[in-house]
LUMMAR-105091 format. One record per residue (C-alpha): x, y, z; residue in three letters; residue number from 1. Coordinates in steps of 0.001 Angstrom, whole numbers, plus 500000, padded with zeros to 6 digits. Example, Ala and Ser with C-alpha at 12.3 -4.5 7.8 and 13.67 -1.06 7.14 Angstrom:
// residues 2
      xx      yy      zz  code  pos
  512300  495500  507800   ALA    1
  513670  498940  507140   SER    2
//
This chain:
// residues 585
      xx      yy      zz  code  pos
  497419  511012  540656   MET    1
  496608  507913  538620   TYR    2
  500260  507086  537958   ARG    3
  503756  508235  538745   THR    4
  505285  506138  535976   HIS    5
  504194  504247  532890   THR    6
  504353  500473  532565   CYS    7
  507346  500685  530263   GLY    8
  509870  502908  532034   GLU    9
  510861  501306  535356   LEU   10
  514126  499382  535611   ASN   11
  516648  498190  538204   ILE   12
  517786  501765  538903   SER   13
  514305  502407  540357   ASN   14
  514629  499650  542993   ALA   15
  513053  500503  546374   ASN   16
  511094  503407  544798   THR   17
  507433  503871  545782   LYS   18
  505349  504042  542581   VAL   19
  501768  504262  541342   VAL   20
  500902  502490  538078   LEU   21
  497686  502254  536070   SER   22
  496793  500067  533129   GLY   23
  495089  496950  531811   TRP   24
  495613  493412  533053   ILE   25
  497341  491476  530283   GLN   26
  497428  488138  532118   ARG   27
  497490  486664  535627   SER   28
  499447  483679  536971   ARG   29
  498467  481962  540230   ASP   30
  501396  479937  541591   LEU   31
  499889  479049  544973   GLY   32
  501897  481134  547422   GLY   33
  502476  483874  544851   MET   34
  500286  485581  542246   THR   35
  501742  487585  539381   PHE   36
  499906  490043  537136   ILE   37
  501266  491625  533941   ASP   38
  500041  495219  533829   LEU   39
  499982  496796  530360   ARG   40
  499706  500293  528969   ASP   41
  500806  501856  525702   ARG   42
  504420  502030  526890   TYR   43
  505007  498438  527955   GLY   44
  504369  495744  530571   ILE   45
  505331  495650  534245   THR   46
  505003  492595  536476   GLN   47
  503044  492982  539724   LEU   48
  503790  490576  542593   ALA   49
  501438  489464  545385   PHE   50
  502616  487266  548271   ASN   51
  500087  485053  550113   MET   52
  502310  484905  553216   ASP   53
  502791  488658  553657   THR   54
  499362  489934  552519   ASN   55
  496835  487163  551933   SER   56
  493837  489507  551614   ALA   57
  495518  491515  548855   LEU   58
  496636  488318  547115   CYS   59
  493079  486967  547189   GLU   60
  491836  490277  545746   GLN   61
  494392  490028  542922   ALA   62
  493295  486488  542053   ARG   63
  489739  487702  541405   LYS   64
  490827  490254  538791   LEU   65
  490100  489367  535160   GLY   66
  491832  490067  531883   ARG   67
  491490  493657  530622   GLU   68
  490357  495008  534010   PHE   69
  491620  498572  534370   VAL   70
  493400  498901  537707   ILE   71
  495603  501250  539688   GLN   72
  498262  499870  542031   VAL   73
  500591  501328  544612   GLU   74
  503765  499512  545596   GLY   75
  507541  499329  545684   THR   76
  509934  498486  542871   VAL   77
  511944  495325  543617   ALA   78
  514457  493194  541734   GLU   79
  512896  490101  540154   ARG   80
  514158  486653  541023   HIS   81
  513253  485287  537571   SER   82
  514237  487983  535093   LYS   83
  512813  488486  531598   ASN   84
  515513  490265  529629   LEU   85
  513330  490385  526493   LYS   86
  511473  493442  527823   ILE   87
  512848  496733  529255   PRO   88
  511109  496203  532607   THR   89
  512105  492542  532864   GLY   90
  514569  492940  535752   GLU   91
  512020  494379  538198   ILE   92
  508543  493830  539602   GLU   93
  506211  495823  541825   ILE   94
  505530  494509  545344   ILE   95
  501949  495750  545535   VAL   96
  500513  497367  548679   ASP   97
  497175  498523  547286   LYS   98
  494840  497799  544342   ILE   99
  492036  500037  543080   ILE  100
  489738  498692  540345   ILE  101
  489110  501591  537966   LEU  102
  486918  499571  535617   ASN  103
  485940  495944  535177   LYS  104
  485938  494189  531799   SER  105
  483868  491452  530252   GLU  106
  485795  488536  528764   ILE  107
  487169  489882  525449   PRO  108
  485929  488208  522226   PRO  109
  489538  487340  521324   PHE  110
  492834  487164  523170   THR  111
  494632  490489  523246   ILE  112
  498055  489047  522572   GLU  113
  500666  489465  519860   GLU  114
  499513  486182  518280   ASP  115
  495774  486545  518737   THR  116
  493117  483928  518043   ASP  117
  490855  486583  516496   GLY  118
  490241  486673  512740   GLY  119
  490303  489937  510814   GLU  120
  486532  490491  510808   GLU  121
  486123  490130  514574   ILE  122
  489225  492257  515207   ARG  123
  487762  495003  513000   MET  124
  484404  494771  514792   LYS  125
  486156  495260  518128   TYR  126
  488911  497498  516795   ARG  127
  489212  499376  520089   TYR  128
  490368  496077  521617   LEU  129
  492598  495183  518688   ASP  130
  494346  498547  519120   LEU  131
  495625  497321  522507   ARG  132
  497673  494585  520806   ARG  133
  501399  495206  520385   THR  134
  501421  494753  516563   PRO  135
  498747  497438  516146   MET  136
  500494  499726  518615   LEU  137
  503795  499301  516771   ASN  138
  502153  499957  513405   ALA  139
  500570  503211  514585   LEU  140
  503786  504301  516306   LYS  141
  505580  503702  513010   LEU  142
  502901  505660  511145   ARG  143
  503277  508570  513573   HIS  144
  507053  508633  513195   LYS  145
  506859  508508  509405   MET  146
  504394  511410  509364   ALA  147
  506641  513464  511626   GLN  148
  509742  512720  509531   GLU  149
  507852  513613  506343   THR  150
  506917  516991  507783   ARG  151
  510448  517544  509059   LYS  152
  512130  516725  505736   TYR  153
  509740  518713  503558   LEU  154
  509732  521707  505906   SER  155
  513545  521746  505765   ASN  156
  513231  521775  501956   GLU  157
  511082  524949  502159   GLU  158
  507750  523211  501536   PHE  159
  504649  524784  503107   MET  160
  501855  522631  504503   GLU  161
  498551  523989  503175   VAL  162
  495121  522431  503747   GLU  163
  492750  522116  500797   THR  164
  488935  521661  500796   PRO  165
  487206  518347  501404   VAL  166
  483875  519355  499853   LEU  167
  484686  520003  496192   ILE  168
  483304  519708  492658   LYS  169
  482710  516323  491020   SER  170
  484840  515696  487919   THR  171
  484401  512959  485290   PRO  172
  487943  511517  485176   GLU  173
  489413  508833  487446   GLY  174
  487518  506537  489817   ALA  175
  483957  507128  490998   ARG  176
  483480  510066  493335   ASP  177
  481827  509897  496728   PHE  178
  479151  512587  496517   VAL  179
  477549  514650  499293   VAL  180
  474135  516309  498812   PRO  181
  473897  520013  499637   SER  182
  470933  521030  501814   ARG  183
  471416  524720  501016   MET  184
  471648  524083  497276   ASN  185
  468838  521615  496501   PRO  186
  469588  519113  493756   GLY  187
  473314  519855  493810   GLU  188
  476156  517817  495224   PHE  189
  479655  518163  496517   TYR  190
  482257  515460  495853   ALA  191
  484915  514226  498244   LEU  192
  488377  514711  496684   PRO  193
  490082  511776  495017   GLN  194
  493176  513965  495405   SER  195
  493788  517715  495844   PRO  196
  495026  517826  492223   GLN  197
  493440  521043  490964   THR  198
  493919  522860  494267   PHE  199
  497633  522167  494417   LYS  200
  497938  523462  490857   GLN  201
  496056  526579  491890   LEU  202
  498465  527010  494787   LEU  203
  501289  527058  492223   MET  204
  499423  529768  490296   VAL  205
  499078  531578  493629   GLY  206
  502853  531640  494055   GLY  207
  503272  528986  496782   TYR  208
  506046  527221  494915   ASP  209
  506522  524324  497342   ARG  210
  503365  522817  498850   TYR  211
  502600  519602  500723   PHE  212
  500014  518086  503007   GLN  213
  499330  514690  504531   ILE  214
  495755  514495  503353   VAL  215
  492708  512219  503293   LYS  216
  491507  511212  499814   CYS  217
  488409  509289  498746   PHE  218
  487677  506913  495863   ARG  219
  484606  504780  495338   ASP  220
  486279  501723  493809   GLU  221
  486507  497987  494382   ASP  222
  488693  497243  497398   LEU  223
  491629  494923  498062   ARG  224
  494485  494606  500548   ALA  225
  496162  497846  499422   ASP  226
  492997  499902  498812   ARG  227
  490554  501643  501124   GLN  228
  487656  503970  500208   PRO  229
  489387  506652  502280   GLU  230
  493154  506697  502290   PHE  231
  496019  509050  503081   THR  232
  498446  510682  500683   GLN  233
  501623  512665  501091   ILE  234
  500595  515216  498478   ASP  235
  503239  517542  497041   CYS  236
  503673  520129  494286   GLU  237
  506569  522300  493122   MET  238
  506803  525248  490719   ALA  239
  509632  526170  488348   PHE  240
  510795  522562  488122   VAL  241
  511409  519909  485517   GLU  242
  510998  516164  485982   GLN  243
  514554  515684  487232   GLU  244
  514056  518244  490013   ASP  245
  510968  516416  491285   VAL  246
  512614  512982  491160   LEU  247
  515711  514168  493027   ASN  248
  513686  515937  495729   THR  249
  511414  513013  496520   PHE  250
  514060  510366  496131   GLU  251
  515675  512362  498929   GLY  252
  512498  512123  501018   LEU  253
  512325  508332  500679   ILE  254
  516044  507926  501464   LYS  255
  515569  510126  504543   HIS  256
  512621  507996  505719   MET  257
  514533  504738  505297   PHE  258
  517616  506159  507027   ARG  259
  515860  507718  510025   VAL  260
  512926  505328  510509   VAL  261
  514372  501979  509368   MET  262
  518116  502566  509788   ASN  263
  518486  501429  506163   VAL  264
  520799  503308  503812   GLU  265
  519602  503276  500189   LEU  266
  522736  503852  498164   GLU  267
  523108  505864  494967   GLY  268
  520428  507198  492651   PRO  269
  517391  504970  492177   PHE  270
  517339  503040  488869   PRO  271
  515142  504428  486075   ARG  272
  513071  502164  483848   MET  273
  510762  503079  481002   SER  274
  507155  501919  481030   TYR  275
  507799  499907  477848   ASP  276
  510738  498087  479444   GLU  277
  508750  497364  482614   ALA  278
  505892  495862  480624   MET  279
  508097  493825  478268   SER  280
  510503  492447  480901   LYS  281
  508312  492245  484017   TYR  282
  504741  492139  482710   GLY  283
  503507  495114  484733   ASN  284
  504270  498775  485370   ASP  285
  505394  498251  488974   LYS  286
  508184  495684  488654   PRO  287
  509677  493945  491662   ASP  288
  513420  494032  490967   ILE  289
  514497  492188  494120   ARG  290
  515030  489178  491846   PHE  291
  515680  488546  488142   GLY  292
  513623  486010  486165   MET  293
  512900  488573  483439   LYS  294
  510420  487799  480668   ILE  295
  511964  486846  477314   ARG  296
  510274  487057  473919   ASP  297
  510429  483678  472164   LEU  298
  508145  484536  469240   SER  299
  510926  484549  466637   ASP  300
  512225  481074  467541   VAL  301
  509009  479356  468716   ALA  302
  506696  480088  465790   LYS  303
  506599  478293  462452   GLY  304
  507443  474839  463804   LYS  305
  503993  473320  463500   GLY  306
  502873  473787  467097   PHE  307
  499483  475434  466542   VAL  308
  499273  477084  469983   VAL  309
  502439  479069  469280   PHE  310
  501841  479580  465558   ASP  311
  498403  481123  466147   ASN  312
  499528  483363  469011   SER  313
  500476  487020  468758   GLU  314
  503182  486555  471382   PHE  315
  505177  483692  472890   VAL  316
  507263  484418  475974   GLY  317
  508588  482861  479126   GLY  318
  510629  483041  482290   ILE  319
  513507  480954  483616   ASN  320
  513021  479529  487111   ALA  321
  516597  478842  488157   ASN  322
  517222  475462  489756   GLY  323
  513652  474174  489365   CYS  324
  514207  471370  486844   ALA  325
  513486  468890  489645   GLU  326
  509888  470103  489936   TYR  327
  507530  467107  490013   SER  328
  504624  466635  487633   ARG  329
  502299  467519  490507   LYS  330
  504103  470831  491072   GLN  331
  503942  471621  487350   LEU  332
  500233  470790  487281   ASP  333
  499742  473205  490188   GLU  334
  501497  475940  488196   LEU  335
  499234  475176  485225   THR  336
  496169  475546  487445   LYS  337
  497583  478834  488725   PHE  338
  498133  480448  485314   VAL  339
  494702  479359  484041   THR  340
  492850  481056  486888   LYS  341
  490574  483821  485532   PRO  342
  492526  486511  487387   GLN  343
  495756  485378  485655   VAL  344
  494200  484704  482280   GLY  345
  496509  482227  480484   ALA  346
  495069  479337  478475   LYS  347
  497786  476868  479416   GLY  348
  501418  476404  480407   LEU  349
  504330  474931  478461   VAL  350
  507394  473851  480419   TRP  351
  510900  472804  479448   ILE  352
  513218  471100  481929   LYS  353
  516923  471636  481303   TYR  354
  518195  468484  482981   ASN  355
  521462  468256  484889   GLU  356
  522882  465948  482176   ASP  357
  522330  468662  479559   GLY  358
  519260  467073  477935   THR  359
  515794  468627  477690   PHE  360
  512375  467310  478657   LYS  361
  509199  469149  477707   SER  362
  505482  468891  477044   THR  363
  506187  469847  473410   ILE  364
  509073  467459  472624   ASP  365
  507540  466206  469382   LYS  366
  507355  469676  467834   PHE  367
  510853  470893  468677   PHE  368
  514364  469461  468564   THR  369
  517154  469501  471146   GLU  370
  518808  472186  469014   GLU  371
  515644  474315  469221   ASP  372
  515631  473996  473002   PHE  373
  519322  474903  473197   LYS  374
  518560  478075  471264   LEU  375
  515719  478885  473662   TRP  376
  517912  478160  476689   ALA  377
  520508  480586  475368   ALA  378
  517867  483343  475258   LYS  379
  517241  482792  478977   PHE  380
  520897  482250  479929   ASN  381
  519588  478947  481289   ALA  382
  521861  476336  482829   LYS  383
  521384  472613  483513   PRO  384
  518938  472371  486434   GLY  385
  516737  475266  485268   ASP  386
  513041  475226  484358   LEU  387
  511683  477371  481512   ILE  388
  507988  478288  481774   LEU  389
  506264  479516  478603   ILE  390
  502906  481176  477881   LEU  391
  501389  482258  474554   ALA  392
  498477  484364  473354   GLY  393
  497580  488009  472846   ALA  394
  500655  490076  473690   LYS  395
  499314  492358  476435   ALA  396
  497413  489582  478188   GLN  397
  500331  487115  477956   THR  398
  502848  489613  479306   LEU  399
  500507  490338  482225   SER  400
  500090  486610  482934   ALA  401
  503858  486066  482771   LEU  402
  504329  488949  485199   GLY  403
  501920  487295  487636   THR  404
  503601  483898  487173   LEU  405
  506999  485521  487779   ARG  406
  505816  486910  491120   LEU  407
  504309  483544  492067   GLU  408
  507633  481824  491363   MET  409
  509429  484532  493318   GLY  410
  507186  483752  496272   SER  411
  507569  479950  495932   LEU  412
  511354  480286  495764   LEU  413
  511508  482682  498755   ASN  414
  512948  485511  496663   LEU  415
  510617  488180  498089   LEU  416
  512670  489110  501138   ASP  417
  510808  491811  503094   LYS  418
  514083  492973  504625   LYS  419
  515448  493858  501176   VAL  420
  514265  497112  499571   PHE  421
  514639  497666  495824   ALA  422
  513311  501083  494723   PRO  423
  513126  502397  491183   LEU  424
  511451  505079  489081   TRP  425
  509211  503996  486208   VAL  426
  509085  506802  483612   VAL  427
  507809  507583  480111   ASP  428
  504278  506279  480571   PHE  429
  501811  506591  477690   PRO  430
  499865  509829  478050   LEU  431
  496616  508237  476884   LEU  432
  494952  504832  476754   GLU  433
  492260  503822  474293   TRP  434
  488927  502526  475570   ASP  435
  487401  500227  472972   GLU  436
  483907  500380  474503   ASN  437
  483780  504164  474763   ALA  438
  485680  504570  471448   LYS  439
  487825  507350  472853   ARG  440
  491070  508059  474676   PHE  441
  491280  508445  478442   PHE  442
  494130  510008  480393   ALA  443
  496332  507276  481853   MET  444
  497045  509506  484867   HIS  445
  494804  512591  484733   HIS  446
  493940  515326  482188   PRO  447
  496516  517777  483589   PHE  448
  499569  515565  482874   THR  449
  501946  517180  480410   SER  450
  503064  515280  477328   PRO  451
  506756  514989  476611   LYS  452
  507644  518227  474770   PRO  453
  509011  516280  471796   GLU  454
  505730  514307  471491   ASP  455
  503250  517227  471603   ILE  456
  502851  517357  467817   GLU  457
  501664  513724  467850   LYS  458
  498524  514748  469763   LEU  459
  496971  515632  466392   ASP  460
  498355  512761  464306   SER  461
  498872  509777  466633   ASN  462
  497693  510396  470225   PRO  463
  498319  506801  471295   GLY  464
  502079  507222  470781   ASP  465
  502403  510320  472974   VAL  466
  504481  509766  476116   ARG  467
  503628  511478  479379   ALA  468
  505977  513554  481484   ASN  469
  504966  511201  484303   ALA  470
  506731  508997  486819   TYR  471
  505970  506399  489471   ASP  472
  508114  505345  492398   MET  473
  508026  501585  492911   VAL  474
  509500  499691  495861   ILE  475
  509426  495881  495957   ASN  476
  506689  495711  493351   GLY  477
  504465  498246  495137   VAL  478
  503635  501574  493540   GLU  479
  504196  503871  496517   VAL  480
  503979  507182  494672   GLY  481
  503220  508744  491333   GLY  482
  503107  512138  489721   GLY  483
  503851  514206  486664   SER  484
  504892  517531  485273   ILE  485
  501619  519397  484700   ARG  486
  500304  521305  481744   ILE  487
  500643  524997  482570   HIS  488
  499812  526418  479144   ASP  489
  496135  527168  478544   GLN  490
  496215  526281  474832   LYS  491
  497904  522928  475443   LEU  492
  495379  522160  478197   GLN  493
  492543  522919  475781   GLN  494
  494134  520594  473203   LYS  495
  494376  517878  475845   MET  496
  490682  518267  476724   PHE  497
  489793  518062  473036   LYS  498
  491861  514878  472600   THR  499
  489988  513365  475559   LEU  500
  486655  514085  473888   GLY  501
  485597  517088  475979   PHE  502
  483563  519726  474178   SER  503
  484510  523341  474915   ASP  504
  481328  523605  476976   GLU  505
  482113  520445  479000   ASP  506
  485681  521553  479647   ALA  507
  484486  524971  480791   GLU  508
  481799  523490  483042   ALA  509
  484187  521026  484684   GLN  510
  487501  522864  484741   PHE  511
  486750  526480  483857   GLY  512
  488161  527715  487177   PHE  513
  491541  526147  486376   LEU  514
  491583  527370  482796   MET  515
  490788  530878  483996   ASN  516
  493626  530682  486510   ALA  517
  496037  529770  483714   PHE  518
  495240  533120  482049   LYS  519
  497015  534928  484862   TYR  520
  500519  533574  484660   GLY  521
  500740  529889  485620   ALA  522
  504339  528807  486299   PRO  523
  505779  525509  485060   PRO  524
  504996  523027  487812   HIS  525
  504834  519359  488741   GLY  526
  504422  517122  491721   GLY  527
  503885  513722  493206   ILE  528
  501619  511964  495685   ALA  529
  502755  509060  497856   PHE  530
  500331  506483  499205   GLY  531
  501096  506995  502879   PHE  532
  499227  503852  504003   ASP  533
  501175  501763  501486   ARG  534
  504478  503265  502582   LEU  535
  503768  502497  506233   VAL  536
  502719  498906  505478   SER  537
  505888  498455  503383   LEU  538
  508066  499732  506241   PHE  539
  506170  497516  508688   ALA  540
  506555  494413  506504   GLY  541
  502767  493967  506316   LEU  542
  500695  492968  503278   ASP  543
  497486  494861  504081   SER  544
  497127  498600  504633   ILE  545
  494236  497820  507010   ARG  546
  496868  496778  509554   ASP  547
  498377  500285  509641   VAL  548
  495094  502239  509768   ILE  549
  493475  502805  513155   ALA  550
  489878  502359  511979   PHE  551
  489776  500739  508514   PRO  552
  486886  499435  506444   LYS  553
  486468  495881  505185   ASN  554
  486428  494687  501570   ASN  555
  482795  495759  501221   ASN  556
  483651  499309  502277   GLY  557
  481931  498843  505644   ARG  558
  483089  499925  509079   ASP  559
  481648  496965  510959   ILE  560
  482580  498488  514308   MET  561
  480219  501481  513983   ILE  562
  477987  499792  511357   ASP  563
  478608  502288  508580   SER  564
  477321  503088  505996   PRO  565
  473839  503077  507470   SER  566
  470369  504336  506625   LYS  567
  469274  507845  507594   VAL  568
  465890  509072  508717   ALA  569
  463319  510110  506114   LYS  570
  463310  513602  507628   GLU  571
  467006  513954  506807   ALA  572
  466386  512821  503228   LEU  573
  463515  515277  502891   ASP  574
  465749  518129  504050   GLU  575
  468221  517167  501343   LEU  576
  465500  516847  498691   ASN  577
  466410  513197  498175   LEU  578
  464131  510252  497494   GLU  579
  465379  506667  497568   LEU  580
  464681  504595  494495   LYS  581
  462950  501305  495237   LYS  582
  464807  498183  494174   LYS  583
  463170  496286  491347   GLU  584
  462280  492713  492273   LYS  585
//
């Protein structure tokens, strides 16, 4: 028997009990007459005690043990003289009688502590060591609990968990597919699913009216903190439902998760906000409503006063940073540098200080009067002590830049409290978006999203004005889930394909199996998919989903631990009828 107990379960009630423990050495402390070792496993830490006076040979053996050695000890539970009440085992220690070294360890490349000295790259290279750290353990324990609670809630709501294929057909919409060559079908390829979209719709046709799975999905796209080439979704679909049914069901799931996992009660129905309102007031379609500072349109009062920057701009807008009128010139210059970064995209920043004495100071004093500034201040509900920040330019780009500036100010003013959770539904998205380069419409979500019934007739006359029967759940400025009511009518689906520029032949080649299924009685249906990695990182208060994934990839899509992707032997390529193209010099 390697152990009678774990390193996290013994307490004062076990005093005088003979025990066997196994684990890793977290740290060792040599105090002359006594040596103490912290023994760690997944469940916690237990202190081991060695006394030079009572067993010098054993004490000497303990002093030679290094960090991360795997050992087994036998001994007796005793009350500690110096207690550590911060841990469950902190009132006891083990008076060791015997040590067995199960495996030695080299010196780790970074300290395996809560606050490690290892950077992200080295921790990902030695992920099996990083997994021993308490923050990683807690993140994966949280992930496990959230998965279990998801299954419990959805099963209680009569959802069935059904697995769908991983090797599927490549489709032209969405991000790039990862493709897999078929040895048995030379020259042909599978694709890894970006989502189980068509399969879950087929399950609705098959009569499985409530489906879910916690499923791996794959997208070949540029990576960032909240993206991985392979990620996990809570994927769900329901038949015989309208939008309200879906929103109520999955609002219930999120409330259940917060209540059971976080002990946080989210009161009342989640707010609803249209896409147009989100873009005009927050500058993006995933607004963080933990704080105000909404965007205001100043075009009607700022133009026509002789200030060329405003007069020649499609849109002039701003935000009110409450209590920031005391910002120094250096701080304002830093904000100007921020908004003019390429990723933000503004050409400059105009600021107006509403001083405590009721006067105004601005970079554009000579173009506008005190009365003008009072009118502007009224639009922002500004008070003495506030700072108004203004951008101008093309409307879409300026709103986006103001949205980014708003979040930056929220961060600078400590308004982004990770212990506060502000969920909402964003609804009424555009069905289509125009691509100027391709000179055609693309689906904003995917080609199977249903238009609002009252907008269907616009598909022929004005496709850009058609609203989608689609919805996103946003929490603290993070899109954690999105879905839509699907098209279940074959003729409407054909019209949608035509609007997207598909010929009948292309639509049949890509989606003929789904269109054929619709001939045999497809029910009205809709669903949603939650980004499980994002949800876990949100619950954990972490900014990167890599910190809640056991074996993630870096920003280049590489697993640097196993050195993947990697080259394969020529024989394997020959079997797959593949030939690598030589790079041009």
